[in-house]
Structures are given as C-alpha cells and as structure tokens.
C-alpha positions as CSV (number, residue, x, y, z in Angstrom):
1,X,-18.9,29.4,-37.5
2,X,-16.6,26.6,-36.7
3,X,-13.1,27.6,-35.7
4,X,-10.2,25.2,-35.1
5,X,-7.1,26.3,-33.3
6,X,-4.3,24.9,-31.0
7,X,-3.6,26.8,-27.8
8,X,-1.4,26.4,-24.8
9,X,-3.4,26.7,-21.5
10,X,-0.8,27.7,-18.9
11,X,-2.1,27.6,-15.4
12,X,-0.3,28.6,-12.3
13,X,2.3,26.0,-11.3
14,X,1.3,23.8,-14.3
15,X,3.3,22.4,-17.2
16,X,2.2,23.8,-20.6
17,X,-0.7,21.6,-21.8
18,X,-1.7,21.5,-25.4
19,X,-5.5,21.5,-26.1
20,X,-7.2,21.3,-29.5
21,X,-10.3,23.3,-29.5
22,X,-13.2,23.1,-32.0
23,X,-16.4,25.0,-32.0
24,X,-17.4,28.5,-31.0
25,X,-20.1,30.2,-28.9
26,X,-20.3,29.2,-25.4
27,X,-17.5,26.6,-25.6
28,X,-15.2,29.1,-27.3
29,X,-15.9,31.6,-24.5
30,X,-15.3,28.9,-21.9
31,X,-11.8,28.1,-23.2
32,X,-11.0,31.7,-23.9
33,X,-11.9,32.6,-20.3
34,X,-9.5,30.0,-19.0
35,X,-6.7,32.1,-20.5
36,X,-7.6,35.3,-18.9
37,X,-6.0,34.7,-15.5
38,X,-3.8,32.0,-14.1
39,X,-5.4,29.6,-11.6
40,X,-4.4,26.6,-9.5
41,X,-5.3,23.2,-10.8
42,X,-8.0,21.7,-8.6
43,X,-9.2,18.0,-9.3
44,X,-11.5,15.9,-7.4
45,X,-12.8,12.4,-6.6
46,X,-16.4,12.3,-5.8
47,X,-17.6,8.8,-4.9
48,X,-21.0,7.8,-3.5
49,X,-20.8,6.0,-0.2
50,X,-22.8,3.0,-1.5
51,X,-20.2,0.3,-0.6
52,X,-16.6,-0.6,-0.7
53,X,-14.1,1.3,-2.8
54,X,-13.5,-0.8,-5.9
55,X,-10.6,-0.9,-8.4
56,X,-12.4,1.5,-10.9
57,X,-12.9,4.0,-8.1
58,X,-9.3,3.7,-7.0
59,X,-8.2,4.3,-10.6
60,X,-10.3,7.5,-10.9
61,X,-9.0,8.8,-7.5
62,X,-5.5,8.0,-8.5
63,X,-5.4,9.7,-11.7
64,X,-7.1,12.8,-10.4
65,X,-4.5,12.8,-7.5
66,X,-1.6,12.4,-10.0
67,X,-2.9,15.0,-12.3
68,X,-3.4,17.6,-9.5
69,X,-0.2,16.9,-7.7
70,X,2.0,16.7,-10.9
71,X,0.7,20.2,-11.7
72,X,1.3,21.5,-8.1
73,X,-2.4,21.6,-7.7
74,X,-4.9,20.5,-5.1
75,X,-6.8,17.0,-4.8
76,X,-10.2,17.2,-3.3
77,X,-12.4,14.3,-1.9
78,X,-16.1,15.0,-2.0
79,X,-18.8,12.6,-0.8
80,X,-21.8,12.6,-3.1
81,X,-24.7,11.1,-1.0
82,X,-27.7,12.6,-2.7
83,X,-29.3,9.2,-3.3
84,X,-30.2,8.5,0.2
85,X,-31.8,5.1,-0.7
86,X,-28.4,3.5,-1.5
87,X,-26.3,4.7,1.4
88,X,-24.2,2.2,3.4
89,X,-23.4,3.1,7.0
90,X,-19.8,4.1,7.5
91,X,-18.9,3.8,3.8
92,X,-17.8,7.4,3.6
93,X,-15.1,6.9,6.3
94,X,-13.9,3.7,4.9
95,X,-13.6,5.3,1.5
96,X,-11.2,7.8,2.9
97,X,-9.4,5.2,4.9
98,X,-8.8,3.1,1.8
99,X,-7.5,6.2,0.0
100,X,-5.1,6.8,2.8
101,X,-4.0,3.1,2.8
102,X,-3.1,3.7,-1.0
103,X,-1.2,6.8,0.0
104,X,-3.7,9.0,-1.9
105,X,-4.1,11.9,0.5
106,X,-6.6,14.6,-0.2
107,X,-5.8,18.2,0.5
108,X,-9.4,18.8,1.3
109,X,-12.1,16.3,2.4
110,X,-14.8,15.6,5.0
111,X,-12.1,14.5,7.4
112,X,-9.4,17.0,6.5
113,X,-11.7,19.9,6.0
114,X,-11.0,22.9,3.8
115,X,-12.1,26.4,2.8
116,X,-15.0,25.1,0.5
117,X,-16.7,22.7,2.8
118,X,-18.8,21.0,3.8
119,X,-17.5,18.2,1.6
120,X,-20.6,16.0,1.9
121,X,-23.4,16.8,-0.4
122,X,-26.2,16.0,2.1
123,X,-24.9,18.8,4.2
124,X,-25.2,21.4,1.3
125,X,-28.9,21.1,0.6
126,X,-29.6,24.8,1.1
127,X,-27.0,25.7,-1.5
128,X,-28.6,23.5,-4.1
129,X,-32.1,25.0,-3.3
130,X,-30.9,28.5,-4.0
131,X,-29.2,27.6,-7.4
132,X,-32.4,25.7,-8.4
133,X,-34.3,28.9,-7.8
134,X,-31.9,30.7,-10.1
135,X,-32.7,28.3,-12.8
136,X,-36.4,28.6,-12.3
137,X,-36.2,32.3,-12.5
138,X,-34.1,32.5,-15.6
139,X,-36.4,30.0,-17.4
140,X,-33.8,27.2,-17.6
141,X,-35.8,24.8,-15.3
142,X,-39.4,24.1,-14.4
143,X,-41.6,22.2,-11.9
144,X,-42.8,18.8,-13.0
145,X,-46.0,17.6,-11.4
146,X,-46.2,14.3,-13.2
147,X,-46.9,11.3,-11.0
148,X,-44.8,8.1,-11.0
149,X,-47.9,6.3,-12.4
150,X,-47.9,8.6,-15.5
151,X,-44.1,8.3,-16.0
152,X,-44.3,4.5,-15.8
153,X,-47.2,4.5,-18.4
154,X,-45.0,6.7,-20.7
155,X,-42.1,4.3,-20.3
156,X,-44.1,1.2,-20.9
157,X,-45.8,2.8,-24.0
158,X,-42.4,3.7,-25.4
159,X,-41.1,0.2,-24.9
160,X,-44.2,-1.3,-26.6
161,X,-43.4,0.9,-29.6
162,X,-39.8,-0.1,-29.7
163,X,-38.9,3.5,-28.9
164,X,-36.3,5.0,-26.4
165,X,-38.3,5.6,-23.2
166,X,-38.3,9.2,-22.3
167,X,-40.4,12.0,-20.6
168,X,-42.6,13.9,-23.0
169,X,-41.8,17.3,-21.4
170,X,-45.5,17.9,-20.7
171,X,-45.0,20.2,-17.7
172,X,-42.6,22.4,-19.6
173,X,-45.6,23.9,-21.2
174,X,-47.8,24.4,-18.2
175,X,-49.3,27.9,-17.8
176,X,-48.2,30.0,-14.7
177,X,-51.8,29.8,-13.4
178,X,-51.8,26.1,-13.7
179,X,-48.5,25.9,-11.8
180,X,-49.8,28.1,-9.0
181,X,-53.0,26.0,-8.9
182,X,-51.0,22.7,-8.5
183,X,-48.8,24.4,-5.9
184,X,-51.7,25.5,-3.8
185,X,-53.1,22.0,-3.8
186,X,-49.8,20.6,-2.4
187,X,-49.2,18.5,-5.5
188,X,-45.7,17.0,-5.2
189,X,-43.3,18.0,-7.9
190,X,-39.7,17.7,-9.0
191,X,-37.6,20.3,-10.9
192,X,-36.5,19.5,-14.5
193,X,-33.9,21.2,-16.6
194,X,-34.8,22.3,-20.1
195,X,-32.6,20.5,-22.7
196,X,-31.6,22.4,-25.8
197,X,-30.0,21.3,-29.0
198,X,-26.2,21.1,-29.0
199,X,-24.5,21.6,-32.4
200,X,-20.9,22.2,-31.2
201,X,-18.5,19.6,-29.8
202,X,-16.6,19.8,-26.6
203,X,-13.0,18.8,-26.2
204,X,-12.4,15.7,-24.1
205,X,-9.0,15.7,-22.6
206,X,-8.5,12.1,-23.4
207,X,-10.9,11.2,-26.4
208,X,-10.6,14.6,-28.3
209,X,-13.5,16.3,-29.9
210,X,-16.9,14.9,-28.8
211,X,-20.3,15.9,-30.3
212,X,-23.4,14.5,-28.6
213,X,-26.8,16.2,-29.0
214,X,-28.4,14.8,-25.9
215,X,-31.7,16.3,-26.9
216,X,-31.9,13.7,-29.7
217,X,-32.3,10.8,-27.4
218,X,-33.2,12.2,-23.9
219,X,-35.9,14.5,-22.6
220,X,-35.7,17.3,-19.9
221,X,-34.0,15.7,-17.0
222,X,-34.6,16.0,-13.2
223,X,-32.2,18.1,-11.2
224,X,-34.2,18.3,-7.9
225,X,-36.2,15.2,-6.7
226,X,-39.5,15.5,-4.8
227,X,-37.7,14.7,-1.5
228,X,-35.7,18.0,-1.8
229,X,-32.5,16.2,-2.7
230,X,-30.6,17.2,-5.9
231,X,-29.8,14.8,-8.5
232,X,-26.1,14.0,-9.4
233,X,-26.2,16.1,-12.4
234,X,-27.1,19.4,-10.5
235,X,-25.2,18.8,-7.3
236,X,-21.9,17.9,-9.0
237,X,-22.0,20.9,-11.3
238,X,-22.8,23.4,-8.4
239,X,-20.2,21.8,-6.2
240,X,-17.5,21.7,-8.8
241,X,-18.2,25.4,-9.5
242,X,-18.2,26.5,-5.8
243,X,-15.1,24.5,-5.0
244,X,-13.2,25.8,-8.0
245,X,-12.6,22.5,-9.8
246,X,-10.6,23.1,-12.9
247,X,-10.4,19.5,-14.3
248,X,-12.7,16.5,-14.1
249,X,-11.4,13.1,-14.8
250,X,-14.0,10.4,-14.4
251,X,-15.1,7.1,-16.0
252,X,-16.1,7.1,-19.7
253,X,-19.6,5.9,-18.5
254,X,-20.1,9.6,-17.6
255,X,-19.2,10.8,-21.1
256,X,-22.8,10.7,-22.2
257,X,-23.8,13.1,-19.3
258,X,-21.1,15.6,-20.0
259,X,-23.3,17.7,-22.5
260,X,-26.0,17.9,-19.9
261,X,-23.4,19.3,-17.4
262,X,-22.1,21.8,-20.0
263,X,-25.7,23.0,-20.6
264,X,-26.1,23.5,-16.9
265,X,-22.9,25.6,-16.7
266,X,-24.2,27.6,-19.6
267,X,-27.5,28.2,-17.8
268,X,-25.8,29.4,-14.7
269,X,-23.4,31.6,-16.7
270,X,-20.4,29.8,-15.4
271,X,-17.1,28.5,-17.1
272,X,-17.0,24.8,-17.1
273,X,-14.0,22.8,-16.0
274,X,-12.1,20.7,-18.5
275,X,-13.4,17.2,-18.8
276,X,-11.5,14.0,-19.5
277,X,-13.0,10.5,-19.4
278,X,-11.1,7.3,-18.4
279,X,-11.7,4.2,-20.4
280,X,-13.6,1.2,-19.0
281,X,-11.8,-1.4,-16.9
282,X,-13.0,-4.9,-17.9
283,X,-12.2,-8.5,-17.0
284,X,-9.5,-10.3,-19.0
285,X,-12.1,-11.9,-21.2
286,X,-13.6,-8.5,-22.0
287,X,-16.7,-8.9,-19.8
288,X,-17.8,-6.0,-17.6
289,X,-16.6,-5.7,-14.0
290,X,-19.2,-6.3,-11.3
291,X,-19.2,-4.6,-7.8
292,X,-20.0,-8.1,-6.6
293,X,-16.5,-9.3,-7.5
294,X,-15.2,-9.1,-4.0
295,X,-11.6,-9.5,-5.4
296,X,-12.0,-6.1,-6.9
297,X,-12.5,-4.3,-3.6
298,X,-9.6,-2.4,-2.3
299,X,-10.3,-3.6,1.2
300,X,-10.0,-7.2,0.0
301,X,-6.5,-6.4,-1.4
302,X,-5.6,-4.9,2.1
303,X,-6.9,-7.9,4.0
304,X,-5.1,-10.3,1.7
305,X,-1.8,-8.6,2.4
306,X,-1.2,-6.9,-1.0
307,X,1.0,-3.8,-0.7
308,X,-0.5,-0.4,-1.7
309,X,2.3,0.3,-4.3
310,X,1.6,-3.1,-6.0
311,X,-2.1,-2.3,-6.3
312,X,-1.4,1.2,-7.7
313,X,1.0,-0.2,-10.2
314,X,-1.5,-2.9,-11.1
315,X,-4.1,-0.2,-11.8
316,X,-1.7,2.2,-13.7
317,X,-0.1,-0.6,-15.8
318,X,-3.3,-1.3,-17.7
319,X,-4.3,2.3,-18.2
320,X,-1.2,4.0,-19.3
321,X,-0.5,7.7,-18.5
322,X,3.3,7.6,-17.9
323,X,6.5,8.4,-19.7
324,X,9.4,5.9,-19.9
325,X,7.8,3.3,-17.8
326,X,10.0,0.1,-17.3
327,X,8.5,-3.3,-17.2
328,X,9.2,-5.4,-14.1
329,X,9.6,-2.3,-11.9
330,X,7.4,-1.2,-9.1
331,X,7.0,2.6,-9.1
332,X,6.5,4.4,-5.9
333,X,3.8,7.1,-5.6
334,X,6.6,9.7,-6.0
335,X,7.8,7.9,-9.2
336,X,4.3,7.8,-10.5
337,X,3.9,11.5,-9.9
338,X,7.1,12.3,-11.6
339,X,6.4,10.2,-14.8
340,X,2.6,11.0,-15.1
341,X,1.6,12.4,-18.5
342,X,-2.2,12.7,-19.2
343,X,-1.7,12.6,-22.9
344,X,-0.3,9.0,-22.6
345,X,-3.6,7.7,-21.2
346,X,-5.0,4.8,-23.3
347,X,-8.4,5.3,-25.0
348,X,-9.1,1.6,-25.2
349,X,-10.9,-0.6,-22.6
350,X,-8.4,-1.8,-20.0
351,X,-8.3,-5.6,-19.5
352,X,-7.3,-6.7,-16.1
353,X,-4.7,-9.4,-15.9
354,X,-4.7,-10.5,-12.3
355,X,-1.4,-12.3,-12.7
356,X,0.1,-8.8,-13.0
357,X,-1.0,-8.0,-9.5
358,X,0.8,-11.0,-8.1
359,X,4.0,-10.0,-10.1
360,X,3.9,-6.5,-8.8
361,X,3.5,-7.6,-5.2
362,X,6.2,-10.2,-5.3
363,X,8.5,-7.4,-6.8
364,X,7.5,-5.1,-4.1
365,X,8.1,-7.7,-1.4
366,X,11.6,-8.3,-2.7
367,X,12.3,-4.5,-2.7
368,X,11.1,-4.2,0.8
369,X,13.2,-7.1,2.0
370,X,16.2,-5.2,0.7
371,X,15.3,-2.1,2.7
372,X,16.7,-2.0,6.3
373,X,13.6,-0.2,7.6
374,X,11.0,-2.0,5.4
375,X,12.2,-5.5,6.4
376,X,11.8,-4.7,10.1
377,X,8.2,-3.8,9.5
378,X,7.7,-7.0,7.5
379,X,9.2,-9.0,10.4
380,X,6.8,-7.4,12.8
381,X,3.8,-8.1,10.4
382,X,4.9,-11.7,10.0
383,X,5.3,-12.1,13.7
384,X,1.7,-11.0,14.3
385,X,0.3,-13.3,11.5
386,X,2.2,-16.3,12.9
387,X,1.1,-15.5,16.5
388,X,-2.5,-15.2,15.4
389,X,-2.4,-18.4,13.3
390,X,-0.4,-20.7,15.5
391,X,-0.4,-18.9,18.9
392,X,-1.4,-21.8,21.2
393,X,0.8,-24.4,19.4
394,X,3.8,-22.1,19.7
395,X,3.6,-22.0,23.4
396,X,4.1,-25.7,23.8
397,X,7.9,-25.5,24.1
398,X,10.7,-22.9,24.4
399,X,12.3,-24.0,21.2
400,X,9.1,-23.7,19.3
401,X,8.8,-20.1,20.6
402,X,12.0,-19.3,18.7
403,X,10.1,-19.2,15.6
404,X,8.8,-15.8,16.6
405,X,12.3,-14.3,17.1
406,X,13.3,-11.5,14.6
407,X,16.3,-13.6,13.4
408,X,14.2,-16.6,12.5
409,X,11.5,-14.6,10.9
410,X,14.1,-12.7,8.8
411,X,15.7,-16.0,7.8
412,X,12.3,-17.4,6.7
413,X,11.5,-14.2,4.7
414,X,14.8,-14.2,2.8
415,X,14.7,-18.0,2.2
416,X,11.1,-17.8,0.6
417,X,11.3,-14.3,-1.0
418,X,11.2,-15.7,-4.5
419,X,8.6,-18.4,-3.7
420,X,5.8,-16.3,-2.1
421,X,3.8,-13.3,-3.3
422,X,2.3,-12.2,0.1
423,X,3.2,-12.7,3.8
424,X,0.0,-14.6,4.1
425,X,1.4,-17.3,1.8
426,X,3.7,-18.4,4.5
427,X,0.6,-19.5,6.5
428,X,-0.6,-21.9,3.9
429,X,-0.7,-25.6,5.0
430,X,2.3,-26.5,2.9
431,X,4.4,-24.1,5.0
432,X,3.1,-25.1,8.4
433,X,6.3,-27.0,9.2
434,X,8.1,-23.7,9.3
435,X,6.2,-22.8,12.4
436,X,5.1,-25.8,14.3
437,X,5.9,-29.5,14.9
438,X,3.8,-31.8,12.8
439,X,0.9,-33.4,14.7
440,X,1.5,-36.8,13.1
441,X,3.8,-38.6,10.8
442,X,2.5,-40.8,7.9
443,X,4.4,-43.8,9.0
444,X,2.9,-46.1,6.5
445,X,4.3,-43.9,3.7
446,X,7.9,-43.8,5.0
447,X,10.4,-45.2,2.5
448,X,11.2,-48.9,2.8
449,X,14.4,-49.6,4.5
450,X,16.4,-52.7,5.5
451,X,16.9,-51.3,9.0
452,X,14.5,-49.5,11.5
453,X,13.5,-45.9,10.6
454,X,14.0,-44.9,14.2
455,X,17.5,-46.2,14.2
456,X,18.5,-44.3,11.1
457,X,16.8,-41.1,12.4
458,X,18.6,-41.4,15.7
459,X,21.9,-41.5,13.9
460,X,21.0,-38.5,11.8
461,X,20.0,-36.7,15.0
462,X,23.4,-37.3,16.5
463,X,25.4,-36.0,13.6
464,X,23.1,-32.9,13.1
465,X,23.3,-32.0,16.7
466,X,27.1,-32.3,16.6
467,X,27.8,-30.0,13.6
468,X,29.8,-27.0,14.8
469,X,29.5,-25.0,11.6
470,X,25.8,-25.4,10.8
471,X,25.3,-24.8,7.0
472,X,23.7,-26.4,4.1
473,X,26.7,-28.1,2.7
474,X,27.8,-29.6,6.0
475,X,24.3,-30.9,6.7
476,X,24.2,-32.7,3.3
477,X,27.7,-34.2,3.8
478,X,26.8,-35.7,7.3
479,X,23.5,-37.1,5.9
480,X,25.3,-38.8,3.1
481,X,27.8,-40.3,5.6
482,X,24.8,-41.8,7.4
483,X,23.4,-43.2,4.2
484,X,26.7,-44.9,3.4
485,X,26.8,-46.3,6.9
486,X,23.5,-48.0,6.7
487,X,23.7,-48.8,2.9
488,X,20.8,-46.6,2.0
489,X,20.0,-44.6,-1.1
490,X,20.3,-40.8,-0.7
491,X,16.7,-40.2,-1.8
492,X,15.4,-42.7,0.8
493,X,17.1,-41.1,3.7
494,X,16.2,-37.6,2.6
495,X,12.6,-38.6,2.3
496,X,12.7,-40.1,5.9
497,X,14.1,-36.8,7.2
498,X,11.7,-34.6,5.3
499,X,8.6,-36.7,6.5
500,X,9.6,-37.0,10.0
501,X,10.6,-33.3,10.4
502,X,7.8,-31.7,8.4
503,X,5.1,-34.4,8.1
504,X,5.3,-33.7,4.3
505,X,6.3,-36.1,1.4
506,X,7.5,-33.2,-0.8
507,X,9.1,-29.9,0.0
508,X,12.4,-27.9,-0.4
509,X,15.8,-29.7,-0.4
510,X,16.5,-31.2,3.0
511,X,19.8,-29.5,3.5
512,X,18.1,-26.0,2.9
513,X,15.1,-27.0,5.0
514,X,17.1,-28.0,8.1
515,X,19.4,-25.0,7.7
516,X,16.4,-22.7,7.5
517,X,14.8,-24.2,10.6
518,X,18.0,-23.8,12.5
519,X,20.0,-26.4,14.4
520,X,18.0,-26.2,17.7
521,X,14.6,-26.6,15.9
522,X,15.8,-29.3,13.6
523,X,17.1,-31.4,16.6
524,X,13.9,-30.9,18.6
525,X,11.9,-32.0,15.5
526,X,13.8,-35.2,15.2
527,X,13.5,-35.9,19.0
528,X,9.8,-35.4,18.7
529,X,9.6,-37.7,15.6
530,X,11.5,-40.4,17.5
531,X,8.7,-40.5,20.1
532,X,6.2,-41.0,17.3
533,X,8.2,-43.8,15.6
C-alpha cells in the first residue's frame, strides 16, 4: 500500500534535511534504514577520463563538494575508466589538476588516497567480478552468449518496425545444460541483469517523486562486458556502496538510469544512497552544449586568464542553490559553502549567458586589486605576460625596461581596472603602446597644421620634460599653452601627441595617457617620434 510521510533525516554533523517519501517495500525500508544510525555525509564526483573537464562536469563536482562540506562530510573523487576504448592519456591527472585550480579539493582521490581505494575503477576489476558472481548465484543476473551480429539484427528489425530497439532477453531462459555447453565451447559472453517491473516511485532530492518503470522501454542490461570490464551501471553501484557514498548528485541525463541502479541495490540487499539530479546546462539559445565547444572547457578558462572564483560564480549563478545571494557580488568558495542550500537548486534547464562570466571576472579583478596580497600576485602575473609577449622589444632601452617595474605595472592595472576583464586584455594590439614604442607613425594621417609637426612636438617635449609635479591636470595645462602659442586647436595638438606617442588615432585622453606612461617614458616616446618625423 502507498504511504506518504514527511521525515527529518538527521545525519552526523548535518543540518536537518526534510525529505518527502512516497512508496513502500524496498524503498520504504531503504529510507527507514537511513534513520537507524547516524552516518557521515559522503558525496562523490566520478568522471570518465575521456577528455578535458567541461563546465557541466565542474558544476557536478562543485555541487557535490558544496553539499558534502556544508554538511561537514567528505568529498570523494573517483575515476570511472571502465570504457577503455574512450580513454585519453593523462586525462585523469588533468581532471584532478583542474579541480584543484577551481579550489575543489577532494578528501579522497587517486592522488590523495584514502581508506576505500583504489579510486580508479580499472584497478578494482577483481571486486566487480566477485559481486557479479553474487548476482549470478542469487538469480539476479545471467550469462548472455548472443553475438554482435544477432544484436545488430534485432536492432535493425526493431527500427524497421518503428519500435524501440532492445534485447529480447533470449539468454535469460537458457537451460543450465545449454549454458554449460556454451561455456565448454569457449563461447564469449557478457553478463546481463534481470530487469523487473517497478511500481513504486523513488524520491529525487531535486525533482521530488519520480516513477519510471524501466522494464517498459528497456530490456535486461549488460553489467559485465565480454572483455571482463564492468559497465557503468554495475561499477558505480558497487563502488558507491563500498565507499560509503550517502548522496549522489549527478546530471539529469542519468535520471533515467536511476531505477536500474536502485534495482541493483535491491538485488545486492544494500541500502541505496539518496539521489538528486542536476538540470541540464544549455546554450543561451536553448541548444545543447557540445564537448567540442572549446570555450566550455575549464582548461580554456584557465589559459585565458579567468579567475577560479569567477568561473564558479558563473556556474552557480545559473543553477541556483544558495540563500540570500546578492547580484553583482563574487562569492568566495567559503561564501558559497556558507550559503549553499540544496533545496534552492533550480529544476529548469540552465541557460548560459557568457556575458555573466565577463562580469564576474571583472568584479573579481577589481576585488583583487583592492587586496594588498592579491595585487602583488597580479603584478607578478602581468610581468610574466608582458615579458613573454614583448620581451625582445623591451630590452631595447633602459627606459623601456621600466614598464616591467612593479610601480609601473601597478599603475597600469589600477588605471585600466574598469576597462579590462582579464590581464590578457592588456596584451591586445590596442594596448601595445603601454609596453613598447610604436614601430612607425602614420605620418600621412597626422592632423593638418600651419607649422611643422616636428616643431610643435619638440615644444611639447620641452614643456613635458620640465614639469616638476607630473600630474594629469598640469600636463593638459602645458599642452594648452603650446596650442595657444602656435595658434592650434586643442583637438589637433592632442591628436598629434597621441599618434606620435602611441601610433594610434584613438585612445584614452592624452593627459591620462601621458600620466600613466610616466614622465620618463613619455619623454622618450616623443624623442623617438622626432627621429621619425
């Protein structure tokens, strides 16, 4: 009979979490057993090492990390590499490195180790073999000797009849003598799990009550392949049980597989963890994300100079899960932990607005510039970027080398803090004048004047070099005096100075530009320009 109740599941070190439970039988026993003794919250991120960590994977890792840590639990990283055909060399190590960059540190992992290792599935094959034997012995699974040719024929026939392709469960009904005969002949086989009808819902931590009778649209599924490797369905259930996982937060694309996993737990006689499924992340136009979108890889964000906190805020801003979140504020990982609330997670697909990432990164850049320790790190990073980009040209003169001094770099950062999103923006062509003397001056585009350009610039050079209190206001005053002396319009003389000093027709106000460059650099630029004029 169906029962409905609301209970508080209080786990060791956890806040009280309210769960609505529907159903009876195995699922009722599962939830009841969770009340019998307190236990530590243990959540996990279990990626496959098939490429770069992408935004969706980071989101899954982050929410599991936040859930575990906000409940004083443990966060586990496990590598699921049972599909050996799709492995990418060194991908597993890169995954853990990217999590570390994002300040998501596992308590247990292949690198960190832990009491429930190994944390790589290909190193746990003997464990899976033993548990498959248990399922064979209790009648929950069977050997399937069907060839790929037969399976392909079944699939093609179903498609031709406009039916859902699925296995016909033929080998479920083989006699013991037939199984022994095929085994003696060395016929290859896989292991399939016997699906059964599900009539009771399970409680999704995010979506609520879910009823899905997988037997209506699927057949007995493979849990051990012919190569001896387990499928995801078996391995993740066995590992979650052996590693004491209490909560599984994963993408909603796995929601359809959860009934299979609950049936496996039932067949083993184990209590299942609580499941919650995170909604899809989609492009702004609603289209599905693709792993071939390189600007969704976390390594791309790192290489392009985005800050970890900005990326984390970008991910969490679209998915919800937080109390009292202010707009226009970048939350630290500590803030995210403090405000995390699983019940606030959205159920709707999350649309990516990439402009938000730019906004968060700019906010975080400004925050770091106001931190005495962070600004030193930014200065060091900018130094290395400039040295790498303009190294040879910077060694051409002593004055040019001054652009690598901490004072100059700090002045540049503060001046441009509201005009850039990343440090790398300062290396774009329009900012080249900050670092190097222009290679040429577009003389043919200089403003028309009744006197020679060189004569006017020489006069400007004299007054600029003689200013004792070098500031923007004094610079502009002296330039205006020169314009009056030669009977020139202010815009014309400003354009002359900008083009000869930077090689650009447009840019920041001349007074600000010269002040930012500094008196010595401004004087050297004008001297260099005179040699070209």
